[in-house]
C-alpha positions as CSV (number, residue, x, y, z in Angstrom):
1,M,82.3,128.8,138.2
2,K,83.4,132.1,136.8
3,T,83.1,133.7,140.3
4,E,85.1,130.8,141.8
5,I,87.9,131.3,139.3
6,M,88.0,135.0,140.0
7,N,88.6,134.2,143.7
8,Y,92.1,132.9,142.6
9,H,92.9,135.9,140.4
10,H,95.6,137.0,142.8
11,L,97.6,133.9,141.9
12,F,97.9,135.0,138.3
13,Q,97.8,138.8,138.4
14,N,100.6,140.7,136.6
15,C,102.6,137.6,135.6
16,S,103.9,136.3,132.3
17,R,102.5,133.1,130.7
18,R,105.6,131.2,131.9
19,E,105.0,132.4,135.4
20,L,101.3,131.6,135.1
21,L,102.2,128.0,134.4
22,M,104.6,127.8,137.3
23,R,102.0,129.3,139.7
24,S,99.1,127.3,138.5
25,G,99.6,124.6,141.2
26,L,98.5,121.8,138.9
27,G,100.9,119.3,140.4
28,V,101.7,116.9,137.6
29,G,99.8,118.8,135.0
30,W,96.6,120.0,133.4
31,M,93.5,117.9,133.4
32,A,92.4,116.3,130.2
33,A,89.4,117.6,128.4
34,S,86.1,116.8,129.9
35,T,85.1,114.8,126.9
36,V,87.9,112.4,127.7
37,L,87.1,112.2,131.4
38,Q,83.4,111.5,130.7
39,E,83.8,108.8,128.1
40,S,81.6,105.8,128.7
41,L,83.5,102.7,129.7
42,H,80.9,100.7,127.8
43,A,81.0,102.6,124.6
44,K,81.8,100.6,121.5
45,P,85.3,101.6,120.4
46,P,85.5,103.1,116.9
47,T,88.1,102.3,114.2
48,L,91.1,104.5,113.6
49,K,89.4,106.1,110.5
50,Q,86.2,106.8,112.6
51,Q,87.9,108.8,115.3
52,D,90.5,111.5,115.8
53,P,93.8,109.6,115.6
54,H,95.4,112.1,118.0
55,T,93.8,110.6,121.1
56,L,94.5,107.5,123.2
57,A,90.8,106.4,123.2
58,A,90.4,102.7,122.5
59,R,89.9,101.7,118.8
60,H,88.9,98.6,116.9
61,P,91.7,96.7,115.2
62,H,91.7,95.9,111.5
63,F,90.5,92.3,112.2
64,P,89.8,90.2,115.3
65,A,92.9,90.2,117.6
66,R,94.5,87.4,119.4
67,A,96.4,89.7,121.8
68,K,95.4,93.1,123.3
69,A,98.6,94.0,125.2
70,V,102.3,93.6,124.8
71,I,105.1,93.2,127.4
72,H,108.5,93.5,125.7
73,I,111.4,92.5,128.0
74,F,114.4,94.0,126.3
75,A,117.7,92.3,127.2
76,N,119.9,95.3,126.3
77,G,123.3,94.7,124.8
78,G,122.8,91.4,123.0
79,P,122.6,88.2,125.0
80,S,124.4,85.2,123.6
81,H,122.0,82.9,121.9
82,I,124.5,80.1,122.2
83,D,124.5,80.4,126.0
84,T,120.8,80.8,126.6
85,F,118.3,79.2,124.2
86,D,120.2,77.8,121.2
87,P,122.6,75.0,122.3
88,K,125.5,74.2,120.0
89,P,127.3,71.0,121.2
90,K,129.4,71.0,118.0
91,L,131.5,73.9,119.5
92,E,132.8,71.4,122.1
93,E,134.5,69.4,119.3
94,Y,136.4,72.5,118.1
95,A,137.0,74.2,121.4
96,G,140.2,76.3,121.2
97,R,140.5,75.6,117.4
98,E,139.5,77.5,114.3
99,I,136.1,76.6,113.0
100,P,136.3,75.1,109.5
101,G,134.7,76.8,106.6
102,A,134.4,80.2,108.2
103,L,132.5,82.5,105.9
104,K,133.8,85.8,104.5
105,T,130.8,87.6,106.1
106,E,131.8,86.4,109.6
107,R,133.5,88.8,112.0
108,R,136.8,87.0,112.5
109,T,137.9,86.9,116.1
110,G,139.4,83.9,117.8
111,A,138.9,80.1,118.2
112,A,135.7,78.3,118.9
113,L,134.2,79.0,122.3
114,P,131.8,76.3,123.7
115,S,129.2,77.5,126.1
116,P,130.2,77.2,129.8
117,F,126.6,76.5,130.6
118,Q,124.7,73.2,130.6
119,F,121.4,72.8,128.7
120,R,118.5,70.6,129.8
121,Q,115.2,69.7,128.1
122,Y,112.1,70.9,129.8
123,G,108.4,70.2,129.7
124,E,106.5,67.8,127.6
125,S,108.0,69.5,124.5
126,G,111.5,68.8,125.6
127,L,112.6,72.3,124.7
128,P,116.3,72.8,125.6
129,V,117.1,75.8,127.9
130,S,120.3,76.8,129.5
131,E,120.9,76.4,133.2
132,L,120.8,80.2,133.4
133,F,117.0,80.3,133.1
134,P,115.4,77.5,135.3
135,S,112.4,79.7,136.2
136,V,111.7,80.6,132.6
137,A,112.2,76.9,131.6
138,R,109.3,75.9,133.9
139,H,107.2,77.5,131.2
140,A,108.9,75.7,128.3
141,D,105.6,74.4,126.9
142,R,104.4,78.0,126.6
143,L,107.5,79.4,124.9
144,L,108.0,79.8,121.2
145,V,111.8,80.1,120.8
146,V,112.8,81.7,117.5
147,R,116.4,80.8,116.8
148,S,116.7,82.2,113.3
149,M,116.5,86.0,113.9
150,H,118.8,88.3,112.0
151,A,119.4,92.0,111.9
152,D,121.3,94.4,109.6
153,V,124.5,95.4,111.4
154,P,126.5,94.3,114.4
155,N,126.3,97.7,116.2
156,H,124.2,98.6,119.2
157,E,122.6,101.9,118.2
158,P,121.3,101.0,114.8
159,S,120.3,97.5,116.0
160,L,118.4,98.9,119.0
161,L,116.6,101.3,116.8
162,L,115.8,98.7,114.2
163,M,114.3,96.4,116.8
164,N,112.3,99.3,118.5
165,C,111.5,101.6,115.6
166,G,111.9,99.6,112.4
167,D,114.8,101.7,111.1
168,G,118.4,101.8,112.3
169,R,119.3,105.2,110.9
170,L,116.4,107.6,110.5
171,V,113.9,109.1,113.0
172,R,111.0,106.8,113.1
173,P,108.2,106.1,115.6
174,S,108.7,103.2,118.0
175,A,106.7,100.0,118.0
176,G,104.8,101.0,121.1
177,A,103.9,104.3,119.5
178,W,102.6,102.5,116.4
179,V,100.5,100.1,118.5
180,T,98.9,102.8,120.6
181,Y,98.3,104.9,117.5
182,G,96.5,101.9,116.0
183,L,94.6,100.7,119.0
184,G,94.6,103.4,121.6
185,T,94.5,102.2,125.2
186,E,91.8,100.9,127.5
187,N,92.6,103.1,130.5
188,Q,92.6,106.9,129.9
189,N,94.1,107.5,133.4
190,L,97.3,105.7,132.6
191,P,99.8,106.1,129.6
192,G,99.1,103.7,126.7
193,F,102.8,103.0,126.4
194,V,105.2,102.8,129.3
195,A,109.0,102.2,129.1
196,M,110.8,101.2,132.3
197,S,114.5,101.3,132.6
198,P,116.3,101.5,136.0
199,G,118.9,104.0,136.7
200,G,118.7,105.9,133.4
201,Y,118.3,105.5,129.7
202,P,119.8,102.7,127.5
203,I,121.9,103.4,124.4
204,S,120.1,105.7,122.1
205,G,118.0,106.9,125.0
206,T,114.4,108.1,124.5
207,A,114.7,107.4,120.7
208,N,113.8,103.8,121.6
209,W,110.3,104.8,122.7
210,R,109.7,108.0,120.8
211,S,106.7,108.9,118.7
212,A,108.7,110.8,116.1
213,F,106.3,112.2,113.5
214,L,103.3,110.5,115.1
215,P,101.3,112.7,117.5
216,G,103.1,113.2,120.8
217,V,100.4,111.5,122.8
218,F,101.7,108.1,121.5
219,Q,105.3,108.5,122.8
220,G,106.4,106.2,125.6
221,T,106.2,107.4,129.2
222,Y,109.6,106.7,130.8
223,I,109.8,105.4,134.4
224,D,113.1,105.0,136.4
225,T,112.4,101.8,138.2
226,K,115.6,102.0,140.2
227,K,113.4,104.2,142.5
228,K,111.0,102.4,144.9
229,K,108.6,105.0,146.2
230,V,105.6,105.9,144.1
231,D,106.3,109.7,144.6
232,E,109.8,109.1,143.2
233,L,108.7,106.8,140.3
234,V,106.1,109.3,139.1
235,E,107.2,112.8,140.3
236,C,104.5,115.2,141.6
237,I,101.9,112.5,141.5
238,R,100.0,114.4,144.2
239,H,99.7,118.1,144.8
240,P,100.7,119.0,148.4
241,V,98.1,121.7,148.9
242,L,95.3,122.0,146.3
243,D,92.4,119.6,146.0
244,E,91.0,118.1,142.8
245,K,88.2,120.7,142.6
246,V,90.5,123.6,142.6
247,Q,92.8,122.0,140.1
248,R,89.9,121.3,137.8
249,E,88.9,124.9,137.9
250,Q,92.4,126.0,137.1
251,F,92.6,123.6,134.2
252,E,89.6,125.1,132.5
253,L,91.4,128.4,132.4
254,M,94.8,126.9,131.5
255,A,93.5,124.6,128.9
256,A,91.8,127.5,127.1
257,L,95.0,129.5,127.2
258,D,97.1,126.6,126.0
259,R,94.9,125.7,123.1
260,K,94.8,129.3,121.9
261,H,98.6,129.3,122.2
262,L,98.8,126.1,120.2
263,Q,96.5,127.5,117.4
264,Q,98.6,130.7,117.2
265,R,101.7,128.5,116.5
266,N,100.0,126.4,113.7
267,N,99.5,123.4,116.0
268,D,103.3,122.9,116.5
269,A,103.9,119.2,117.0
270,A,106.4,119.7,119.9
271,L,104.0,122.1,121.7
272,E,101.1,119.7,121.2
273,S,103.2,116.9,122.6
274,R,104.0,118.9,125.7
275,I,100.3,119.8,126.3
276,T,99.1,116.2,125.8
277,S,101.8,114.9,128.1
278,M,100.7,117.3,130.8
279,E,97.1,116.4,130.3
280,L,98.0,112.7,130.7
281,A,100.0,113.6,133.8
282,W,96.9,115.0,135.4
283,R,94.8,112.0,134.5
284,M,97.5,109.8,136.1
285,Q,96.7,111.3,139.5
286,F,93.5,109.2,139.5
287,E,95.2,105.8,139.0
288,A,99.0,105.9,138.7
289,G,99.7,106.0,142.4
290,E,97.8,102.8,142.9
291,A,99.1,101.0,139.8
292,F,102.8,101.7,140.5
293,D,102.6,100.9,144.2
294,V,103.8,97.3,144.4
295,T,103.7,97.4,148.2
296,K,100.0,96.7,147.8
297,E,100.8,93.2,146.7
298,P,100.9,90.3,149.2
299,K,104.3,89.4,150.6
300,H,104.4,86.0,148.9
301,I,104.0,87.8,145.5
302,L,106.7,90.3,146.3
303,D,109.0,87.5,147.4
304,R,108.5,85.6,144.1
305,Y,109.5,88.7,142.0
306,G,112.3,89.7,144.3
307,D,113.1,93.2,145.7
308,T,115.3,94.2,142.8
309,P,114.8,96.8,140.0
310,H,114.0,94.1,137.5
311,G,111.7,92.3,139.9
312,R,109.8,95.5,140.7
313,Q,109.4,96.6,137.1
314,L,108.1,93.2,135.9
315,L,105.6,93.3,138.8
316,I,104.6,96.8,137.7
317,A,104.3,95.6,134.1
318,R,101.8,92.9,135.2
319,R,99.8,95.5,137.2
320,L,99.8,97.9,134.2
321,V,98.5,95.3,131.8
322,E,95.8,94.3,134.3
323,R,94.7,97.9,134.2
324,G,94.4,98.2,130.5
325,V,97.8,99.6,129.5
326,R,98.5,98.6,125.9
327,Y,102.3,98.4,125.5
328,V,104.9,98.0,128.3
329,Q,108.6,97.8,127.6
330,V,110.8,96.6,130.4
331,W,114.5,97.2,130.0
332,H,117.1,94.9,131.6
333,G,120.8,95.6,131.4
334,A,120.6,99.3,130.7
335,G,123.2,100.0,133.4
336,Q,125.3,96.8,133.0
337,P,124.3,95.4,129.5
338,W,124.4,91.9,128.3
339,D,127.3,93.0,126.1
340,S,129.7,90.4,127.4
341,H,132.9,91.0,125.5
342,Q,134.8,89.7,128.5
343,E,134.0,87.1,131.2
344,I,130.8,85.9,129.6
345,E,130.3,83.2,132.2
346,K,130.5,85.6,135.1
347,N,128.5,88.4,133.5
348,H,125.8,86.3,131.8
349,R,125.3,84.3,135.0
350,K,124.8,87.6,137.0
351,L,122.4,89.1,134.5
352,A,120.4,85.9,134.1
353,G,120.3,85.6,137.9
354,E,118.6,89.1,138.0
355,A,116.2,88.3,135.2
356,D,115.1,84.6,135.5
357,K,113.2,84.6,138.7
358,P,111.0,87.6,138.1
359,I,110.3,86.6,134.5
360,G,109.1,83.2,135.8
361,A,106.9,85.0,138.3
362,L,105.5,87.2,135.6
363,L,104.5,84.2,133.5
364,D,103.1,82.5,136.5
365,D,100.9,85.4,137.3
366,L,99.7,86.0,133.7
367,V,98.7,82.4,133.6
368,G,97.0,82.5,137.0
369,L,95.1,85.7,136.2
370,G,94.0,84.4,132.8
371,L,96.0,87.2,131.1
372,L,98.6,85.3,129.1
373,D,96.3,84.4,126.3
374,S,95.6,88.1,125.7
375,T,99.2,89.4,126.4
376,F,102.0,89.0,124.0
377,V,105.3,88.6,125.9
378,L,108.6,89.0,124.1
379,W,112.1,88.6,125.4
380,G,115.4,89.2,123.5
381,G,118.0,91.8,122.6
382,E,119.1,93.6,119.6
383,F,121.4,90.9,118.2
384,G,123.4,87.8,119.3
385,R,127.0,87.1,119.9
386,T,129.9,85.2,118.1
387,R,130.6,81.5,118.3
388,T,134.2,82.3,118.8
389,V,136.3,83.9,121.5
390,G,136.3,87.7,121.5
391,L,139.5,89.6,121.0
392,T,138.8,92.5,123.3
393,S,142.2,93.9,124.5
394,D,142.9,94.9,128.1
395,A,146.2,96.8,128.5
396,G,147.6,95.0,125.5
397,T,146.5,91.5,126.5
398,K,143.8,89.4,124.9
399,T,140.9,88.3,127.1
400,A,139.7,84.9,125.9
401,A,136.4,84.7,127.8
402,G,133.8,86.7,126.0
403,R,132.0,87.0,122.6
404,E,131.7,89.8,120.1
405,H,128.6,91.1,118.4
406,S,126.8,89.1,115.7
407,H,123.7,90.1,113.8
408,H,123.7,87.1,111.4
409,G,121.8,84.8,113.8
410,F,120.3,85.2,117.3
411,T,117.4,84.2,119.4
412,V,114.2,85.7,120.9
413,W,111.4,83.9,122.6
414,M,107.7,84.8,123.0
415,A,104.8,83.5,124.9
416,G,101.0,84.1,125.0
417,G,99.0,86.4,122.8
418,G,98.1,83.7,120.3
419,V,101.5,82.2,119.6
420,K,102.3,78.5,119.8
421,G,104.1,77.1,122.8
422,G,106.7,74.4,123.4
423,E,108.4,74.9,120.0
424,A,111.6,76.1,118.5
425,Y,111.3,77.9,115.2
426,G,114.2,78.1,112.7
427,A,117.8,77.4,113.3
428,T,121.3,78.7,113.0
429,D,124.1,76.6,111.6
430,E,125.7,73.9,113.7
431,F,128.1,76.4,115.2
432,G,125.6,79.1,115.7
433,F,126.9,81.8,113.3
434,Q,124.0,82.6,111.0
435,A,120.3,81.8,110.5
436,V,120.1,79.0,107.9
437,E,116.6,77.5,108.5
438,D,113.5,79.8,108.2
439,P,115.4,83.0,108.7
440,V,113.4,85.8,110.4
441,H,114.2,89.5,110.0
442,V,113.3,92.0,112.6
443,H,110.6,93.4,110.3
444,D,109.0,89.9,110.2
445,L,108.8,89.9,113.9
446,Q,107.2,93.3,114.0
447,A,104.7,92.4,111.3
448,T,103.7,89.3,113.2
449,M,103.4,91.1,116.5
450,L,101.0,93.7,114.9
451,H,99.1,90.8,113.3
452,L,98.5,89.2,116.7
453,L,97.2,92.6,117.9
454,G,94.7,92.6,115.0
455,L,96.7,95.2,112.9
456,D,97.7,94.8,109.3
457,H,101.3,96.1,109.2
458,K,100.7,97.3,105.6
459,K,97.6,99.3,106.5
460,L,98.8,100.8,109.8
461,T,100.3,103.9,108.1
462,Y,100.7,107.6,108.8
463,R,101.1,110.3,106.2
464,H,104.3,112.3,106.7
465,S,106.5,114.4,104.3
466,G,104.4,113.3,101.3
467,R,104.4,109.6,101.8
468,D,102.8,106.9,104.0
469,F,105.0,105.5,106.6
470,R,104.7,102.2,108.6
471,L,106.6,100.4,111.3
472,T,107.9,97.8,108.8
473,D,108.7,100.4,106.1
474,V,108.3,98.4,102.8
475,H,109.4,95.1,104.4
476,G,108.1,92.4,106.7
477,R,105.9,89.4,106.4
478,V,103.5,87.7,108.9
479,I,104.8,84.3,110.0
480,H,101.7,82.3,110.2
481,D,103.6,79.2,111.5
482,W,103.9,81.0,114.8
483,L,100.2,81.4,115.3
484,A,98.4,78.9,117.7
């Protein structure tokens, strides 16, 4: 092999390291170490303590898991619980009037605003769902609707980071990073954690799927699902000239140079993150092209999801989970968020119209493929919205058709992965302002999700800056009432 490598010396002669990388012709990146490529598919996975925690290799959970993968559908901007999954008929009685007994903690806006959408009961459970989500409602008996969520503040950035990273202010690893740190992933040729958001980043950008002080290999891999072609979704997925054999040979040279470079810089975390990302990029050449190519699906499947960014990304999410990806986050409303301060009927109807059909198709497929029992599906935003008319001004005039932010009470729903179905858990008050029955903080949701994956949220820690950190910080409790 030494002789073969020398045959390519003219590519690298008299060039700097930077130029060497540019000329290396590796397409999407360096190949992973041969030990990763040669792992036995049948090897018994070790625990986190038994194996180098800097790899994506599959690991045993702390205890038997109910779920092995997560699909988190993030409704960016804060959908209104009152208009989706938490009906409040009492608002009709006070429509256009001030709600009696308003609390000091309430964000004072305008008069009571009833929902413009009708609710119906679905399934044997009779779970009420808004007319906005008829396809999701078909799965009512599989849904656990949590109506008593609450967060810390009514602002997007800190609430997004709280939901995704467990802290609204400080740099912390995301939930997907923690999950892949704890469990690794079952497919070394694909990322363990994928974040899909069409047309660009949501608020707070890559902070929503960062690895922070965890090793860089656990950060989310961002995919712009506004693009359709595989070569656009995953850039440089194929090298236009060099074959796999030549790229392998080049890797062995480049890997040695890179690891030496890393050692000389005291294993700098940012540099290690770049190297592991490029190694992953090489491995993706084996499988990513096929996994992200939804055109391989039959026409009737494509029709059920719809040829829209959200439809395509939910179909990709299903395909990734089928192939062993551990954590998939699907963003909806990154470009036009659910943040309906004005014209909530028009905007929520449009957004729900984009989301409902493909979510229903996803749940159909997970059931049909036998994957729902092992896949935890979560839908929701970073907070809810007020029970009253928003006071958003437009050229000096008040627009009485939207709702403001509210973190005191909101709704998420979940399905599969070991949770009960056909139930509503907790409640907001009769007007929908705050959680009053079985309140659930975001940390409780995170602790329970980790529990379903077989991870103890108090034991899944990482030593940084002299202390042990975890996703739930010093908070969170597992809600056993959710478990099937």
